[in-house]
PDB file of N, CA, C and O in Angstrom:
ATOM      1  N   MET A   1       7.999  42.219 -25.886  1.00  0.00           N
ATOM      2  CA  MET A   1       8.851  41.471 -24.976  1.00  0.00           C
ATOM      3  C   MET A   1       9.787  40.612 -25.819  1.00  0.00           C
ATOM      4  O   MET A   1       9.322  39.782 -26.600  1.00  0.00           O
ATOM      5  N   SER A   2      11.048  40.789 -25.679  1.00  0.00           N
ATOM      6  CA  SER A   2      12.017  40.077 -26.494  1.00  0.00           C
ATOM      7  C   SER A   2      12.856  39.155 -25.615  1.00  0.00           C
ATOM      8  O   SER A   2      13.352  39.565 -24.566  1.00  0.00           O
ATOM      9  N   GLN A   3      13.009  37.910 -26.053  1.00  0.00           N
ATOM     10  CA  GLN A   3      13.826  36.947 -25.331  1.00  0.00           C
ATOM     11  C   GLN A   3      14.347  35.917 -26.323  1.00  0.00           C
ATOM     12  O   GLN A   3      13.980  35.942 -27.498  1.00  0.00           O
ATOM     13  N   GLU A   4      15.196  35.016 -25.858  1.00  0.00           N
ATOM     14  CA  GLU A   4      15.781  34.034 -26.755  1.00  0.00           C
ATOM     15  C   GLU A   4      15.331  32.633 -26.361  1.00  0.00           C
ATOM     16  O   GLU A   4      15.374  32.255 -25.190  1.00  0.00           O
ATOM     17  N   ARG A   5      14.898  31.866 -27.369  1.00  0.00           N
ATOM     18  CA  ARG A   5      14.488  30.485 -27.161  1.00  0.00           C
ATOM     19  C   ARG A   5      14.972  29.655 -28.327  1.00  0.00           C
ATOM     20  O   ARG A   5      14.861  30.068 -29.481  1.00  0.00           O
ATOM     21  N   LYS A   6      15.512  28.478 -28.028  1.00  0.00           N
ATOM     22  CA  LYS A   6      16.028  27.558 -29.052  1.00  0.00           C
ATOM     23  C   LYS A   6      17.013  28.262 -29.990  1.00  0.00           C
ATOM     24  O   LYS A   6      17.115  27.912 -31.166  1.00  0.00           O
ATOM     25  N   GLY A   7      17.734  29.252 -29.464  1.00  0.00           N
ATOM     26  CA  GLY A   7      18.727  29.942 -30.274  1.00  0.00           C
ATOM     27  C   GLY A   7      18.157  31.036 -31.159  1.00  0.00           C
ATOM     28  O   GLY A   7      18.901  31.640 -31.931  1.00  0.00           O
ATOM     29  N   TYR A   8      16.868  31.310 -31.073  1.00  0.00           N
ATOM     30  CA  TYR A   8      16.230  32.347 -31.874  1.00  0.00           C
ATOM     31  C   TYR A   8      15.777  33.481 -30.975  1.00  0.00           C
ATOM     32  O   TYR A   8      15.353  33.262 -29.841  1.00  0.00           O
ATOM     33  N   GLU A   9      15.868  34.677 -31.487  1.00  0.00           N
ATOM     34  CA  GLU A   9      15.346  35.839 -30.779  1.00  0.00           C
ATOM     35  C   GLU A   9      13.823  35.829 -30.924  1.00  0.00           C
ATOM     36  O   GLU A   9      13.301  35.713 -32.033  1.00  0.00           O
ATOM     37  N   VAL A  10      13.120  35.951 -29.810  1.00  0.00           N
ATOM     38  CA  VAL A  10      11.659  35.890 -29.806  1.00  0.00           C
ATOM     39  C   VAL A  10      11.115  37.279 -29.504  1.00  0.00           C
ATOM     40  O   VAL A  10      11.529  37.933 -28.547  1.00  0.00           O
ATOM     41  N   ASP A  11      10.187  37.711 -30.333  1.00  0.00           N
ATOM     42  CA  ASP A  11       9.526  38.991 -30.132  1.00  0.00           C
ATOM     43  C   ASP A  11       8.030  38.720 -30.032  1.00  0.00           C
ATOM     44  O   ASP A  11       7.347  38.570 -31.045  1.00  0.00           O
ATOM     45  N   ASP A  12       7.530  38.658 -28.802  1.00  0.00           N
ATOM     46  CA  ASP A  12       6.105  38.418 -28.588  1.00  0.00           C
ATOM     47  C   ASP A  12       5.339  39.713 -28.801  1.00  0.00           C
ATOM     48  O   ASP A  12       5.657  40.745 -28.209  1.00  0.00           O
ATOM     49  N   ARG A  13       4.333  39.644 -29.649  1.00  0.00           N
ATOM     50  CA  ARG A  13       3.478  40.807 -29.872  1.00  0.00           C
ATOM     51  C   ARG A  13       2.062  40.437 -29.475  1.00  0.00           C
ATOM     52  O   ARG A  13       1.393  39.645 -30.138  1.00  0.00           O
ATOM     53  N   TRP A  14       1.629  41.026 -28.386  1.00  0.00           N
ATOM     54  CA  TRP A  14       0.314  40.718 -27.836  1.00  0.00           C
ATOM     55  C   TRP A  14      -0.751  41.521 -28.568  1.00  0.00           C
ATOM     56  O   TRP A  14      -0.655  42.742 -28.697  1.00  0.00           O
ATOM     57  N   LEU A  15      -1.767  40.813 -29.042  1.00  0.00           N
ATOM     58  CA  LEU A  15      -2.921  41.448 -29.674  1.00  0.00           C
ATOM     59  C   LEU A  15      -3.959  41.637 -28.566  1.00  0.00           C
ATOM     60  O   LEU A  15      -4.538  40.671 -28.070  1.00  0.00           O
ATOM     61  N   LYS A  16      -4.180  42.880 -28.191  1.00  0.00           N
ATOM     62  CA  LYS A  16      -4.974  43.161 -26.992  1.00  0.00           C
ATOM     63  C   LYS A  16      -6.454  43.396 -27.266  1.00  0.00           C
ATOM     64  O   LYS A  16      -7.272  43.297 -26.352  1.00  0.00           O
ATOM     65  N   THR A  17      -6.803  43.698 -28.483  1.00  0.00           N
ATOM     66  CA  THR A  17      -8.210  43.965 -28.791  1.00  0.00           C
ATOM     67  C   THR A  17      -8.666  43.061 -29.930  1.00  0.00           C
ATOM     68  O   THR A  17      -7.850  42.527 -30.680  1.00  0.00           O
ATOM     69  N   ARG A  18      -9.964  42.902 -30.045  1.00  0.00           N
ATOM     70  CA  ARG A  18     -10.537  42.124 -31.148  1.00  0.00           C
ATOM     71  C   ARG A  18     -10.167  42.764 -32.472  1.00  0.00           C
ATOM     72  O   ARG A  18      -9.900  42.057 -33.444  1.00  0.00           O
ATOM     73  N   GLN A  19     -10.145  44.104 -32.529  1.00  0.00           N
ATOM     74  CA  GLN A  19      -9.797  44.820 -33.760  1.00  0.00           C
ATOM     75  C   GLN A  19      -8.352  44.511 -34.172  1.00  0.00           C
ATOM     76  O   GLN A  19      -8.089  44.287 -35.353  1.00  0.00           O
ATOM     77  N   GLN A  20      -7.416  44.496 -33.220  1.00  0.00           N
ATOM     78  CA  GLN A  20      -6.027  44.162 -33.539  1.00  0.00           C
ATOM     79  C   GLN A  20      -5.923  42.719 -34.050  1.00  0.00           C
ATOM     80  O   GLN A  20      -5.218  42.442 -35.020  1.00  0.00           O
ATOM     81  N   THR A  21      -6.630  41.818 -33.388  1.00  0.00           N
ATOM     82  CA  THR A  21      -6.590  40.404 -33.771  1.00  0.00           C
ATOM     83  C   THR A  21      -7.168  40.207 -35.162  1.00  0.00           C
ATOM     84  O   THR A  21      -6.567  39.522 -35.990  1.00  0.00           O
ATOM     85  N   ASP A  22      -8.320  40.796 -35.428  1.00  0.00           N
ATOM     86  CA  ASP A  22      -8.943  40.656 -36.746  1.00  0.00           C
ATOM     87  C   ASP A  22      -8.075  41.276 -37.840  1.00  0.00           C
ATOM     88  O   ASP A  22      -7.957  40.719 -38.932  1.00  0.00           O
ATOM     89  N   GLY A  23      -7.472  42.423 -37.550  1.00  0.00           N
ATOM     90  CA  GLY A  23      -6.582  43.068 -38.515  1.00  0.00           C
ATOM     91  C   GLY A  23      -5.354  42.219 -38.811  1.00  0.00           C
ATOM     92  O   GLY A  23      -4.937  42.104 -39.964  1.00  0.00           O
ATOM     93  N   PHE A  24      -4.781  41.627 -37.779  1.00  0.00           N
ATOM     94  CA  PHE A  24      -3.612  40.748 -37.934  1.00  0.00           C
ATOM     95  C   PHE A  24      -3.953  39.555 -38.819  1.00  0.00           C
ATOM     96  O   PHE A  24      -3.210  39.228 -39.744  1.00  0.00           O
ATOM     97  N   LYS A  25      -5.084  38.905 -38.530  1.00  0.00           N
ATOM     98  CA  LYS A  25      -5.491  37.730 -39.305  1.00  0.00           C
ATOM     99  C   LYS A  25      -5.804  38.105 -40.758  1.00  0.00           C
ATOM    100  O   LYS A  25      -5.462  37.361 -41.676  1.00  0.00           O
ATOM    101  N   ALA A  26      -6.447  39.249 -40.966  1.00  0.00           N
ATOM    102  CA  ALA A  26      -6.761  39.685 -42.329  1.00  0.00           C
ATOM    103  C   ALA A  26      -5.497  40.014 -43.112  1.00  0.00           C
ATOM    104  O   ALA A  26      -5.384  39.677 -44.290  1.00  0.00           O
ATOM    105  N   GLU A  27      -4.552  40.669 -42.455  1.00  0.00           N
ATOM    106  CA  GLU A  27      -3.295  41.051 -43.119  1.00  0.00           C
ATOM    107  C   GLU A  27      -2.505  39.827 -43.577  1.00  0.00           C
ATOM    108  O   GLU A  27      -1.902  39.839 -44.650  1.00  0.00           O
ATOM    109  N   LEU A  28      -2.511  38.766 -42.760  1.00  0.00           N
ATOM    110  CA  LEU A  28      -1.735  37.566 -43.085  1.00  0.00           C
ATOM    111  C   LEU A  28      -2.547  36.486 -43.802  1.00  0.00           C
ATOM    112  O   LEU A  28      -2.005  35.464 -44.224  1.00  0.00           O
ATOM    113  N   HIS A  29      -3.857  36.727 -43.933  1.00  0.00           N
ATOM    114  CA  HIS A  29      -4.759  35.742 -44.556  1.00  0.00           C
ATOM    115  C   HIS A  29      -4.716  34.416 -43.801  1.00  0.00           C
ATOM    116  O   HIS A  29      -4.583  33.354 -44.408  1.00  0.00           O
ATOM    117  N   VAL A  30      -4.829  34.484 -42.467  1.00  0.00           N
ATOM    118  CA  VAL A  30      -4.854  33.291 -41.611  1.00  0.00           C
ATOM    119  C   VAL A  30      -6.139  33.309 -40.790  1.00  0.00           C
ATOM    120  O   VAL A  30      -6.766  34.353 -40.611  1.00  0.00           O
ATOM    121  N   LYS A  31      -6.517  32.131 -40.295  1.00  0.00           N
ATOM    122  CA  LYS A  31      -7.753  32.017 -39.522  1.00  0.00           C
ATOM    123  C   LYS A  31      -7.520  32.047 -38.015  1.00  0.00           C
ATOM    124  O   LYS A  31      -8.450  32.317 -37.255  1.00  0.00           O
ATOM    125  N   THR A  32      -6.276  31.771 -37.565  1.00  0.00           N
ATOM    126  CA  THR A  32      -6.020  31.669 -36.136  1.00  0.00           C
ATOM    127  C   THR A  32      -4.776  32.442 -35.725  1.00  0.00           C
ATOM    128  O   THR A  32      -3.923  32.778 -36.548  1.00  0.00           O
ATOM    129  N   THR A  33      -4.700  32.710 -34.441  1.00  0.00           N
ATOM    130  CA  THR A  33      -3.493  33.261 -33.843  1.00  0.00           C
ATOM    131  C   THR A  33      -3.159  32.358 -32.667  1.00  0.00           C
ATOM    132  O   THR A  33      -4.061  31.688 -32.164  1.00  0.00           O
ATOM    133  N   PRO A  34      -1.937  32.300 -32.207  1.00  0.00           N
ATOM    134  CA  PRO A  34      -0.785  33.063 -32.667  1.00  0.00           C
ATOM    135  C   PRO A  34      -0.167  32.462 -33.931  1.00  0.00           C
ATOM    136  O   PRO A  34      -0.449  31.322 -34.302  1.00  0.00           O
ATOM    137  N   GLN A  35       0.670  33.249 -34.570  1.00  0.00           N
ATOM    138  CA  GLN A  35       1.437  32.817 -35.732  1.00  0.00           C
ATOM    139  C   GLN A  35       2.914  33.023 -35.415  1.00  0.00           C
ATOM    140  O   GLN A  35       3.283  33.993 -34.754  1.00  0.00           O
ATOM    141  N   VAL A  36       3.756  32.108 -35.889  1.00  0.00           N
ATOM    142  CA  VAL A  36       5.190  32.147 -35.597  1.00  0.00           C
ATOM    143  C   VAL A  36       5.955  32.478 -36.878  1.00  0.00           C
ATOM    144  O   VAL A  36       5.676  31.933 -37.946  1.00  0.00           O
ATOM    145  N   PHE A  37       6.922  33.382 -36.746  1.00  0.00           N
ATOM    146  CA  PHE A  37       7.792  33.759 -37.853  1.00  0.00           C
ATOM    147  C   PHE A  37       9.230  33.508 -37.441  1.00  0.00           C
ATOM    148  O   PHE A  37       9.607  33.785 -36.303  1.00  0.00           O
ATOM    149  N   ILE A  38      10.037  32.986 -38.355  1.00  0.00           N
ATOM    150  CA  ILE A  38      11.472  32.830 -38.133  1.00  0.00           C
ATOM    151  C   ILE A  38      12.182  33.423 -39.332  1.00  0.00           C
ATOM    152  O   ILE A  38      11.940  33.031 -40.474  1.00  0.00           O
ATOM    153  N   ASP A  39      13.072  34.382 -39.055  1.00  0.00           N
ATOM    154  CA  ASP A  39      13.813  35.092 -40.101  1.00  0.00           C
ATOM    155  C   ASP A  39      12.882  35.680 -41.153  1.00  0.00           C
ATOM    156  O   ASP A  39      13.182  35.643 -42.346  1.00  0.00           O
ATOM    157  N   GLY A  40      11.751  36.223 -40.707  1.00  0.00           N
ATOM    158  CA  GLY A  40      10.812  36.871 -41.611  1.00  0.00           C
ATOM    159  C   GLY A  40       9.907  35.927 -42.381  1.00  0.00           C
ATOM    160  O   GLY A  40       9.054  36.376 -43.148  1.00  0.00           O
ATOM    161  N   ARG A  41      10.078  34.637 -42.191  1.00  0.00           N
ATOM    162  CA  ARG A  41       9.259  33.648 -42.896  1.00  0.00           C
ATOM    163  C   ARG A  41       8.229  33.079 -41.926  1.00  0.00           C
ATOM    164  O   ARG A  41       8.564  32.678 -40.811  1.00  0.00           O
ATOM    165  N   ARG A  42       6.967  33.050 -42.366  1.00  0.00           N
ATOM    166  CA  ARG A  42       5.905  32.535 -41.493  1.00  0.00           C
ATOM    167  C   ARG A  42       6.005  31.024 -41.409  1.00  0.00           C
ATOM    168  O   ARG A  42       5.982  30.326 -42.423  1.00  0.00           O
ATOM    169  N   ILE A  43       6.117  30.525 -40.173  1.00  0.00           N
ATOM    170  CA  ILE A  43       6.144  29.085 -39.917  1.00  0.00           C
ATOM    171  C   ILE A  43       4.718  28.592 -39.741  1.00  0.00           C
ATOM    172  O   ILE A  43       4.346  27.556 -40.291  1.00  0.00           O
ATOM    173  N   GLY A  44       3.923  29.323 -38.982  1.00  0.00           N
ATOM    174  CA  GLY A  44       2.532  28.950 -38.764  1.00  0.00           C
ATOM    175  C   GLY A  44       2.193  28.906 -37.292  1.00  0.00           C
ATOM    176  O   GLY A  44       2.642  29.736 -36.500  1.00  0.00           O
ATOM    177  N   ARG A  45       1.391  27.919 -36.945  1.00  0.00           N
ATOM    178  CA  ARG A  45       0.916  27.792 -35.576  1.00  0.00           C
ATOM    179  C   ARG A  45       1.848  26.915 -34.748  1.00  0.00           C
ATOM    180  O   ARG A  45       2.936  26.553 -35.195  1.00  0.00           O
ATOM    181  N   TYR A  46       1.411  26.577 -33.539  1.00  0.00           N
ATOM    182  CA  TYR A  46       2.230  25.812 -32.598  1.00  0.00           C
ATOM    183  C   TYR A  46       2.648  24.456 -33.176  1.00  0.00           C
ATOM    184  O   TYR A  46       3.821  24.090 -33.101  1.00  0.00           O
ATOM    185  N   ASP A  47       1.701  23.710 -33.748  1.00  0.00           N
ATOM    186  CA  ASP A  47       2.046  22.409 -34.323  1.00  0.00           C
ATOM    187  C   ASP A  47       3.041  22.551 -35.457  1.00  0.00           C
ATOM    188  O   ASP A  47       3.944  21.724 -35.592  1.00  0.00           O
ATOM    189  N   ASP A  48       2.893  23.590 -36.280  1.00  0.00           N
ATOM    190  CA  ASP A  48       3.836  23.835 -37.368  1.00  0.00           C
ATOM    191  C   ASP A  48       5.228  24.143 -36.834  1.00  0.00           C
ATOM    192  O   ASP A  48       6.228  23.722 -37.415  1.00  0.00           O
ATOM    193  N   LEU A  49       5.290  24.874 -35.732  1.00  0.00           N
ATOM    194  CA  LEU A  49       6.576  25.183 -35.106  1.00  0.00           C
ATOM    195  C   LEU A  49       7.233  23.911 -34.577  1.00  0.00           C
ATOM    196  O   LEU A  49       8.440  23.726 -34.735  1.00  0.00           O
ATOM    197  N   ARG A  50       6.452  23.039 -33.953  1.00  0.00           N
ATOM    198  CA  ARG A  50       6.994  21.761 -33.466  1.00  0.00           C
ATOM    199  C   ARG A  50       7.551  20.943 -34.639  1.00  0.00           C
ATOM    200  O   ARG A  50       8.634  20.367 -34.536  1.00  0.00           O
ATOM    201  N   ARG A  51       6.815  20.894 -35.743  1.00  0.00           N
ATOM    202  CA  ARG A  51       7.309  20.176 -36.934  1.00  0.00           C
ATOM    203  C   ARG A  51       8.602  20.810 -37.443  1.00  0.00           C
ATOM    204  O   ARG A  51       9.533  20.103 -37.830  1.00  0.00           O
ATOM    205  N   HIS A  52       8.660  22.143 -37.442  1.00  0.00           N
ATOM    206  CA  HIS A  52       9.850  22.869 -37.903  1.00  0.00           C
ATOM    207  C   HIS A  52      11.091  22.447 -37.122  1.00  0.00           C
ATOM    208  O   HIS A  52      12.179  22.327 -37.685  1.00  0.00           O
ATOM    209  N   PHE A  53      10.918  22.222 -35.816  1.00  0.00           N
ATOM    210  CA  PHE A  53      12.043  21.814 -34.970  1.00  0.00           C
ATOM    211  C   PHE A  53      12.206  20.300 -34.896  1.00  0.00           C
ATOM    212  O   PHE A  53      13.034  19.809 -34.128  1.00  0.00           O
ATOM    213  N   GLY A  54      11.428  19.550 -35.684  1.00  0.00           N
ATOM    214  CA  GLY A  54      11.565  18.098 -35.727  1.00  0.00           C
ATOM    215  C   GLY A  54      10.959  17.383 -34.533  1.00  0.00           C
ATOM    216  O   GLY A  54      11.323  16.244 -34.244  1.00  0.00           O
ATOM    217  N   LEU A  55      10.037  18.038 -33.836  1.00  0.00           N
ATOM    218  CA  LEU A  55       9.378  17.424 -32.689  1.00  0.00           C
ATOM    219  C   LEU A  55       8.099  16.725 -33.137  1.00  0.00           C
ATOM    220  O   LEU A  55       7.548  17.037 -34.193  1.00  0.00           O
ATOM    221  N   THR A  56       7.638  15.790 -32.336  1.00  0.00           N
ATOM    222  CA  THR A  56       6.437  15.050 -32.706  1.00  0.00           C
ATOM    223  C   THR A  56       5.189  15.904 -32.515  1.00  0.00           C
ATOM    224  O   THR A  56       5.105  16.742 -31.617  1.00  0.00           O
ATOM    225  N   VAL A  57       4.236  15.660 -33.385  1.00  0.00           N
ATOM    226  CA  VAL A  57       2.953  16.352 -33.343  1.00  0.00           C
ATOM    227  C   VAL A  57       1.868  15.303 -33.519  1.00  0.00           C
ATOM    228  O   VAL A  57       1.914  14.496 -34.448  1.00  0.00           O
ATOM    229  N   ARG A  58       0.894  15.320 -32.622  1.00  0.00           N
ATOM    230  CA  ARG A  58      -0.213  14.379 -32.757  1.00  0.00           C
ATOM    231  C   ARG A  58      -1.101  14.849 -33.899  1.00  0.00           C
ATOM    232  O   ARG A  58      -1.521  16.005 -33.939  1.00  0.00           O
ATOM    233  N   GLU A  59      -1.376  13.957 -34.807  1.00  0.00           N
ATOM    234  CA  GLU A  59      -2.204  14.279 -35.959  1.00  0.00           C
ATOM    235  C   GLU A  59      -3.681  14.260 -35.574  1.00  0.00           C
ATOM    236  O   GLU A  59      -4.068  13.544 -34.650  1.00  0.00           O
ATOM    237  N   PRO A  60      -4.508  15.037 -36.269  1.00  0.00           N
ATOM    238  CA  PRO A  60      -5.946  15.048 -35.964  1.00  0.00           C
ATOM    239  C   PRO A  60      -6.527  13.637 -36.079  1.00  0.00           C
ATOM    240  O   PRO A  60      -6.243  12.912 -37.033  1.00  0.00           O
ATOM    241  N   GLY A  61      -7.331  13.266 -35.107  1.00  0.00           N
ATOM    242  CA  GLY A  61      -7.946  11.946 -35.116  1.00  0.00           C
ATOM    243  C   GLY A  61      -7.074  10.852 -34.530  1.00  0.00           C
ATOM    244  O   GLY A  61      -7.538   9.725 -34.355  1.00  0.00           O
ATOM    245  N   GLU A  62      -5.819  11.157 -34.222  1.00  0.00           N
ATOM    246  CA  GLU A  62      -4.909  10.171 -33.644  1.00  0.00           C
ATOM    247  C   GLU A  62      -5.346   9.871 -32.209  1.00  0.00           C
ATOM    248  O   GLU A  62      -5.683  10.780 -31.451  1.00  0.00           O
ATOM    249  N   THR A  63      -5.336   8.605 -31.851  1.00  0.00           N
ATOM    250  CA  THR A  63      -5.802   8.179 -30.537  1.00  0.00           C
ATOM    251  C   THR A  63      -4.706   8.317 -29.490  1.00  0.00           C
ATOM    252  O   THR A  63      -3.550   7.967 -29.728  1.00  0.00           O
ATOM    253  N   SER A  64      -5.089   8.831 -28.332  1.00  0.00           N
ATOM    254  CA  SER A  64      -4.186   8.897 -27.193  1.00  0.00           C
ATOM    255  C   SER A  64      -4.860   8.208 -26.022  1.00  0.00           C
ATOM    256  O   SER A  64      -6.029   8.458 -25.730  1.00  0.00           O
ATOM    257  N   TYR A  65      -4.122   7.344 -25.361  1.00  0.00           N
ATOM    258  CA  TYR A  65      -4.666   6.620 -24.222  1.00  0.00           C
ATOM    259  C   TYR A  65      -4.261   7.249 -22.891  1.00  0.00           C
ATOM    260  O   TYR A  65      -4.599   6.713 -21.836  1.00  0.00           O
ATOM    261  N   ARG A  66      -3.555   8.355 -22.916  1.00  0.00           N
ATOM    262  CA  ARG A  66      -3.118   9.012 -21.682  1.00  0.00           C
ATOM    263  C   ARG A  66      -4.272   9.343 -20.738  1.00  0.00           C
ATOM    264  O   ARG A  66      -4.163   9.062 -19.544  1.00  0.00           O
ATOM    265  N   PRO A  67      -5.375   9.928 -21.217  1.00  0.00           N
ATOM    266  CA  PRO A  67      -6.466  10.228 -20.275  1.00  0.00           C
ATOM    267  C   PRO A  67      -7.049   8.967 -19.638  1.00  0.00           C
ATOM    268  O   PRO A  67      -7.401   8.982 -18.459  1.00  0.00           O
ATOM    269  N   VAL A  68      -7.155   7.891 -20.390  1.00  0.00           N
ATOM    270  CA  VAL A  68      -7.699   6.640 -19.857  1.00  0.00           C
ATOM    271  C   VAL A  68      -6.754   6.076 -18.800  1.00  0.00           C
ATOM    272  O   VAL A  68      -7.200   5.626 -17.745  1.00  0.00           O
ATOM    273  N   ILE A  69      -5.473   6.099 -19.076  1.00  0.00           N
ATOM    274  CA  ILE A  69      -4.478   5.605 -18.121  1.00  0.00           C
ATOM    275  C   ILE A  69      -4.517   6.440 -16.845  1.00  0.00           C
ATOM    276  O   ILE A  69      -4.438   5.901 -15.741  1.00  0.00           O
ATOM    277  N   ALA A  70      -4.639   7.756 -17.002  1.00  0.00           N
ATOM    278  CA  ALA A  70      -4.702   8.644 -15.830  1.00  0.00           C
ATOM    279  C   ALA A  70      -5.915   8.324 -14.962  1.00  0.00           C
ATOM    280  O   ALA A  70      -5.811   8.316 -13.736  1.00  0.00           O
ATOM    281  N   VAL A  71      -7.061   8.059 -15.582  1.00  0.00           N
ATOM    282  CA  VAL A  71      -8.268   7.718 -14.827  1.00  0.00           C
ATOM    283  C   VAL A  71      -8.050   6.431 -14.045  1.00  0.00           C
ATOM    284  O   VAL A  71      -8.417   6.352 -12.872  1.00  0.00           O
ATOM    285  N   PHE A  72      -7.457   5.417 -14.679  1.00  0.00           N
ATOM    286  CA  PHE A  72      -7.210   4.148 -13.988  1.00  0.00           C
ATOM    287  C   PHE A  72      -6.221   4.310 -12.836  1.00  0.00           C
ATOM    288  O   PHE A  72      -6.393   3.690 -11.786  1.00  0.00           O
ATOM    289  N   ILE A  73      -5.200   5.124 -13.015  1.00  0.00           N
ATOM    290  CA  ILE A  73      -4.223   5.350 -11.950  1.00  0.00           C
ATOM    291  C   ILE A  73      -4.888   6.043 -10.757  1.00  0.00           C
ATOM    292  O   ILE A  73      -4.657   5.664  -9.608  1.00  0.00           O
ATOM    293  N   VAL A  74      -5.707   7.053 -11.029  1.00  0.00           N
ATOM    294  CA  VAL A  74      -6.403   7.753  -9.945  1.00  0.00           C
ATOM    295  C   VAL A  74      -7.346   6.787  -9.227  1.00  0.00           C
ATOM    296  O   VAL A  74      -7.417   6.787  -7.998  1.00  0.00           O
ATOM    297  N   ALA A  75      -8.072   5.963  -9.992  1.00  0.00           N
ATOM    298  CA  ALA A  75      -8.984   4.983  -9.373  1.00  0.00           C
ATOM    299  C   ALA A  75      -8.208   4.003  -8.501  1.00  0.00           C
ATOM    300  O   ALA A  75      -8.662   3.653  -7.412  1.00  0.00           O
ATOM    301  N   LEU A  76      -7.045   3.558  -8.965  1.00  0.00           N
ATOM    302  CA  LEU A  76      -6.213   2.638  -8.193  1.00  0.00           C
ATOM    303  C   LEU A  76      -5.733   3.290  -6.897  1.00  0.00           C
ATOM    304  O   LEU A  76      -5.768   2.667  -5.836  1.00  0.00           O
ATOM    305  N   LEU A  77      -5.290   4.535  -6.983  1.00  0.00           N
ATOM    306  CA  LEU A  77      -4.833   5.254  -5.789  1.00  0.00           C
ATOM    307  C   LEU A  77      -5.976   5.477  -4.796  1.00  0.00           C
ATOM    308  O   LEU A  77      -5.784   5.342  -3.588  1.00  0.00           O
ATOM    309  N   LEU A  78      -7.149   5.813  -5.299  1.00  0.00           N
ATOM    310  CA  LEU A  78      -8.296   5.999  -4.402  1.00  0.00           C
ATOM    311  C   LEU A  78      -8.692   4.688  -3.732  1.00  0.00           C
ATOM    312  O   LEU A  78      -9.014   4.667  -2.544  1.00  0.00           O
ATOM    313  N   ALA A  79      -8.668   3.594  -4.493  1.00  0.00           N
ATOM    314  CA  ALA A  79      -8.992   2.291  -3.909  1.00  0.00           C
ATOM    315  C   ALA A  79      -7.968   1.918  -2.838  1.00  0.00           C
ATOM    316  O   ALA A  79      -8.331   1.410  -1.777  1.00  0.00           O
ATOM    317  N   GLY A  80      -6.689   2.171  -3.118  1.00  0.00           N
ATOM    318  CA  GLY A  80      -5.639   1.884  -2.135  1.00  0.00           C
ATOM    319  C   GLY A  80      -5.811   2.713  -0.874  1.00  0.00           C
ATOM    320  O   GLY A  80      -5.655   2.197   0.233  1.00  0.00           O
ATOM    321  N   ALA A  81      -6.131   3.996  -1.030  1.00  0.00           N
ATOM    322  CA  ALA A  81      -6.344   4.861   0.129  1.00  0.00           C
ATOM    323  C   ALA A  81      -7.562   4.403   0.926  1.00  0.00           C
ATOM    324  O   ALA A  81      -7.558   4.451   2.156  1.00  0.00           O
ATOM    325  N   ASN A  82      -8.588   3.968   0.235  1.00  0.00           N
ATOM    326  CA  ASN A  82      -9.793   3.479   0.896  1.00  0.00           C
ATOM    327  C   ASN A  82      -9.502   2.202   1.687  1.00  0.00           C
ATOM    328  O   ASN A  82      -9.962   2.051   2.819  1.00  0.00           O
ATOM    329  N   LEU A  83      -8.743   1.292   1.096  1.00  0.00           N
ATOM    330  CA  LEU A  83      -8.370   0.058   1.790  1.00  0.00           C
ATOM    331  C   LEU A  83      -7.501   0.357   3.010  1.00  0.00           C
ATOM    332  O   LEU A  83      -7.678  -0.248   4.068  1.00  0.00           O
ATOM    333  N   LEU A  84      -6.576   1.276   2.861  1.00  0.00           N
ATOM    334  CA  LEU A  84      -5.723   1.676   3.970  1.00  0.00           C
ATOM    335  C   LEU A  84      -6.544   2.273   5.103  1.00  0.00           C
ATOM    336  O   LEU A  84      -6.331   1.937   6.269  1.00  0.00           O
ATOM    337  N   ALA A  85      -7.471   3.145   4.773  1.00  0.00           N
ATOM    338  CA  ALA A  85      -8.320   3.774   5.776  1.00  0.00           C
ATOM    339  C   ALA A  85      -9.199   2.724   6.455  1.00  0.00           C
ATOM    340  O   ALA A  85      -9.398   2.783   7.669  1.00  0.00           O
ATOM    341  N   ALA A  86      -9.725   1.768   5.697  1.00  0.00           N
ATOM    342  CA  ALA A  86     -10.561   0.715   6.260  1.00  0.00           C
ATOM    343  C   ALA A  86      -9.742  -0.179   7.177  1.00  0.00           C
ATOM    344  O   ALA A  86     -10.227  -0.595   8.229  1.00  0.00           O
ATOM    345  N   GLY A  87      -8.518  -0.478   6.796  1.00  0.00           N
ATOM    346  CA  GLY A  87      -7.640  -1.296   7.628  1.00  0.00           C
ATOM    347  C   GLY A  87      -7.294  -0.621   8.936  1.00  0.00           C
ATOM    348  O   GLY A  87      -7.224  -1.275   9.977  1.00  0.00           O
ATOM    349  N   GLN A  88      -7.077   0.674   8.892  1.00  0.00           N
ATOM    350  CA  GLN A  88      -6.765   1.421  10.128  1.00  0.00           C
ATOM    351  C   GLN A  88      -8.000   1.481  11.033  1.00  0.00           C
ATOM    352  O   GLN A  88      -7.882   1.444  12.257  1.00  0.00           O
ATOM    353  N   ALA A  89      -9.160   1.571  10.432  1.00  0.00           N
ATOM    354  CA  ALA A  89     -10.386   1.642  11.221  1.00  0.00           C
ATOM    355  C   ALA A  89     -10.621   0.318  11.941  1.00  0.00           C
ATOM    356  O   ALA A  89     -11.102   0.305  13.074  1.00  0.00           O
ATOM    357  N   LEU A  90     -10.283  -0.801  11.287  1.00  0.00           N
ATOM    358  CA  LEU A  90     -10.466  -2.115  11.897  1.00  0.00           C
ATOM    359  C   LEU A  90      -9.442  -2.355  12.997  1.00  0.00           C
ATOM    360  O   LEU A  90      -9.734  -3.045  13.973  1.00  0.00           O
ATOM    361  N   ALA A  91      -8.252  -1.796  12.851  1.00  0.00           N
ATOM    362  CA  ALA A  91      -7.182  -2.012  13.814  1.00  0.00           C
ATOM    363  C   ALA A  91      -7.344  -1.157  15.065  1.00  0.00           C
ATOM    364  O   ALA A  91      -6.724  -1.444  16.089  1.00  0.00           O
ATOM    365  N   SER A  92      -8.154  -0.127  15.000  1.00  0.00           N
ATOM    366  CA  SER A  92      -8.367   0.764  16.161  1.00  0.00           C
ATOM    367  C   SER A  92      -9.235   0.082  17.202  1.00  0.00           C
ATOM    368  O   SER A  92     -10.221  -0.569  16.853  1.00  0.00           O
ATOM    369  N   PRO A  93      -8.875   0.223  18.520  1.00  0.00           N
ATOM    370  CA  PRO A  93      -9.705  -0.395  19.581  1.00  0.00           C
ATOM    371  C   PRO A  93     -10.980   0.357  19.816  1.00  0.00           C
ATOM    372  O   PRO A  93     -11.778  -0.032  20.668  1.00  0.00           O
TER     373      PRO A  93
END
């Protein structure tokens, strides 16, 4: 499947069997797939591609508070919905 992204022609090659995947990794001496190539040069994995384009990459062990913030937001919304439901129940004759 060929398409264009970020100004580069993309050729996705799906490895459909374990044998194809193992052969691909052995041929390139890599431990993981997928691998990205640009102009015949191996860039690497997804994080390496992001670095190649100058995008931010979270480093291993780096702390992210997004999941904690999401939990608090959901808890706040549930509490608000509960208060709203309780208020409507009290207002009903």
